[in-house]
N, C-alpha and C positions, 0 to 999 in steps of 0.2 A: 453374715450368716445368722446373726442374732434375730434379724427381722423375719427370716423364714421360720425359725424356731418359735417365735412368738405367735405365729399363726398356727403352726402344726401342734403345739402343745394344747390348743383349745379342744382337740378331739381325742378322746380316750378310746383306743381301738379295743381294749379289753372289755370295757363296760358297754360301749356303743358300737357294735361291729357294723362296718359300712357294707354297702352292696355295690356291685359293679354298675356303673352308670349313674351312681348317686353324686349329687353336688351338695356340698356343705358350705354354708356361707358363714363368714366370720366378720368382725369389724375390720373394714378396709380390705377384705380379701375373701377368697373362696377356694375350695379344693374339689377337684374332679377325680373320681375314683374309677379305675379300670378293672379292679378285682377286689375281693375274691370272687371265685368263679370267673376266671380271666376272659374278658371279652375284647374283641377288636375295638380300637378307639376311632377307627376310620376304615373306609374301604381299602383293602390291600390289593396290590397287583404284583405279579411275578417279577422279580428282579428290581422292585421299586425301592428296596431299602439300601442298596448299594453297599458301601464299605462302612464298618463301624470300628471306632478306635477302642471301644470297651471290650471287644471280643479278644481274648487271649488265645483260646483254642476252641475249635469247633469240629465235630465229626458226627457220624450217624448215631452216636450213643449219648454224648454229653457236650455241653458248651460251658466254658469257663469265662466268667465276666470279672474284670478287675481293672487295675491300672496299667496301661501300656506305657511305653516311653514317649508317647506323643505329648508334646508340650514341654518336655525337658530341654530340648535344644533352645526353644524360645525363652525359657526361664534363664538359661545361661546367657543368651544374647541380650536379654534385658539388663541383667546385672553388669555384664562386661561393657555394653554400649553406654550405659549410664555413667559408669566409673571412668571409662576412657574419655567421655565428653568432659567430665569434671577435671580430668587430668589436663586435657587440652586447654580448658579455661584457665586452670592454675598456671600453666606454662605461659599462656598469653599475658596473664596479669604480671607475672614476674618479669617477663621481657619488656613489657610496656613501662613498668615502674623503673627498671634499670635504665631504659632508654631515656626516660625523662630526668633521671638523677645522675647521669653519667658525668655531667660537668662537676657536680658536687664531690664525687668520689674519684675523679681523675681518670675516667674512662668507663666504657660500657661493661667490660669484663669485671672490673673491680666493683662496679655498682651492682652487677648481677650476683657476685659472690657475697657481697654485703647483705643483699636482700635475702638470699638463700640462708645465710647464717642467722639472720634475725627472725625470719618467718618460715623457714623450710620445714622445721619439725612440726609446727602447727599445721601447715598445709599437708604434710605427709600423714599426720594423724587423721585429718579431716578426710583424706582420700582412702586410707586403709580401713577406717571403721565401716563405711558402707560396703566396701569390697569384701571384708571379712564376714559381715552380716549376710550379704548376698550369697556367698559361697557356703556359709553355714546352712542357710535355707535350702540350697541346691542339694547338698550332701545329705542333710538330715531327712529331707522328704523322701529321697531314694532309699535310705536305710530303713525308714519307717515302713515304706511300701514292701521292702524285702522281708519284713517280719509278719506281714499280713498274708492271709490266704484268699484266693479268689472265691467267688460264689459259683458253685457247680450246679448246672441244671441237667438232670438226667431225663431225657425225653422218653425213653422206653419204660422207665419205672414211674414216670410222671412225679418225680420227687426232686427236692432241692436240698443241697448240702451247703451249710455255711458254718462259720466259726465266729462266735462273739469276739469282740475286740479284746485282745490280750489272752484269749483262751486257746488251748490246743485240743479241746474236746469238740468233735464234730456233732452238729445237730442236723438231723434229716427230717424234713417236713413235707407234707403233701403239696404238690404244685398248686392245686386248686384252692389252697388256704392262704396263699401269698396275697398280701394286700399291696396295691400300688396306686399311686395318685400323682397328680400335678397340682401344686398350690400356687396361687397368684396373690401377691400381697402388694398393695399400693402404699408407698411411704412418701413422706414429704421432706424435702431438703431445705425448705424455707422459701425457695423461689420457684420450685417445680415439683410435679408429682412424678415419682419414679416407681416403676413396676418391678418387683422381685419375683422371679419364677423359680420354683424348686421341684425337681422330680424326686419322688420318694418311693422306697420299697420297705415294707414291714414284713418280717418273717417270724412266725410264731415260734416260741421256745418249745422245749421238750414237753412241757406240761400243757401247752396250748392255751395258757392263761395270760401270757405276756408276750411282748414282741420286741425283737431287735430291729432297729431302724437304720436304714441307709438313706442319706439325702445328698442330692447333687444339685447345685445351682445351675440353671440353664438360662439361655437368653430369651427364648420364647416358649409358649405353651406347646407349639408344634414340635419343638426340639424334645420336650419331655415325652410327647406322644411317640416320637421316633425311637427314643430309648426303650419305651415300653414295647413297641411293635417288634424291635429286634429280639426281645426276650420271648414275647408271646408267639411270634411266627415260628421261632425255632421249636417251641414246645407243642404247638397246635397245628402247624401247616407243613406242607411238603418241602423238600429241599429247594425247589425253585423259588420259594418265598423267603429263604433265609438270607440274612445279611452275610457279608464276607469280612474276614479280619482285614484291617487297614494296613497291616504290616508295620514293621518297626522303622523309626527314623534312624538314619546312619549317614556316614560320609558319602556313600553311593547315592542315596536319595538326594543329598545336597547337590552332587554333580549333575544328576539327572534333571533336577529342577532348574539349575543354572543354565544347562544346555538348552532346555525348553524355552527359558526366558530369552536367550540370545536368538534362537530360531524365530520366536514370535516377534521379536523386535525387528529382525531383518526382513520379515515377510511383507512389510508395507511401510511407506514413508511415515515418519513420526514427527509431531511438532516439537519445538524446542521446550515448551512447557505446557503441562496439562495437570489439572487438579485430580489426583487419584491416589488415595492412601493404600489401596490394595493391589494395584496393577503396576508393577515396575516397568512394563513395556509401553505404558501410555505415552511417554515422552522421553526425550534425552535427559531431562532433569530427573524424572522418576528412576531411570536406569542408573544415573549417577548416584542417587540417594540409596538405591539398593546396594551398590558396591560399597559406598561409605558405611552403611549400616553393618554389613558383613565384615568389613575390614576392622571397624571399631570393636566388633565382637570377637575378633581374633579368628576370622575365617571359618575353619572347620572344627575349631575347638568345641563349640556347642554340640556338634554332632558326634564328636569323640566321647563327650560326657554322656550323650544319649545312648551310645553303644554300651558304655559301662553300666548305665541304668538298666538297659535291657538284659545284660549278662547276669546281674544279681537277681533280676526278676522278682516274682512274688514267691512266698514260701511254698514248699512242696506239701502235698497231701500225705497223711499218714497211711500205712499199709492197708488198714481196714477200709479206707475210702477208695484206694486203688482197686480193691476187690469188689466193692460196691459199684464201681464205675465200669466194670466189664459189661460187654453187650449181652443181651438176653436173646433167646430164640423168639421169633415173632409171636409164637403162641403164648409166650409169657408176658408180652407187652401189656402194660396197664391201659385201660380204656377210659375215655372221658365219661364223666357222670352224665346221667340222663338230664339233670337240671342244666348242666353247662351246654349240652347239645341244643336244648330247647331255646335257651337264652341267646346262644350264638346265632341260631337260625333267625331269631327276631332281629338281632343287631345287623346281620348281613342284609336282610330284607330292607331294613330301614336305610342303610347306607346306599344300597342299590337304587332306592327310590329318590335319593337326593337328600335324605336326612343327615343329621350330624350328631355328635356326642351329646349336645344339649337336649335332644329329643329322646335319648335312650332311656332316661330315668322313668319317664311316664309309661313306657311300654313294658318294662320288666319289674316295676315296683309291685 
């Protein structure tokens, strides 16, 4: 995370306000701005955004963005699989040592008991420490999420409500003043060049002089654009362009996924072995690995934890925001500014002719 921040701290949004379509270059990196005056980052098509894990709730009036329970099951799986693997290694070591020393101690069982007495507590501590640390991270991240509030986008008012970290005071700002960008930073590991990509949103404070920033590491620039289009399309386009909530992870989704994997595996002959880290149906070996992974992670336990994470959810909005969130009559809906309409028309014409985000800055500067 430090690398993304080292790039982004180079621009001061308060003193040097960006423009949509602007590209700012930094040592070893650059940032591409999508707003203020929120513009499309590419040509959009109806239904093209699919499902989004960042959408908590969406309706004709507002959309809440925050932390869903997606990824919680994998977090538990990673902790449990790693620790179960270490346990299996420890058992194998104790058994092999006892087997080799059974003649010295007068039998395998006596040798095993001796080894457990000598090194059992050390091994137990070595196993419990990472397990405890892992579960602390699992629980603490969920509890931290439960204390935070989502960002609410009110499309009829064309306003955004957010809460600064640790604050219970809502701040409502104009949608067209929101700043968003994707930054790309190239770092060196000593033997290779690594690209770090961050999607960012900056929301002005009540004075309009400072900003509260939210940053999220993403794999590719296109992923950052997708995050942006999920927000922009909801605020600027019709319902046919909106993304849909991905839904929560739970034990039912685990069963559905496992049933689908079995059906796909049976649909055609499979080789004994095939190299594929992401497709458990590629071969018998991959399917075996899928079951071993889930058995080591205690089968449905990760999804039970994901259900708990979903139940505690994110914090509720105060009553005044519930009132603010009520729908308006169509006559009361806020309208896009003339400046945004003109710039959006330029952007859409550019994308329709085959242009891209890199060409946008020249046309609207």
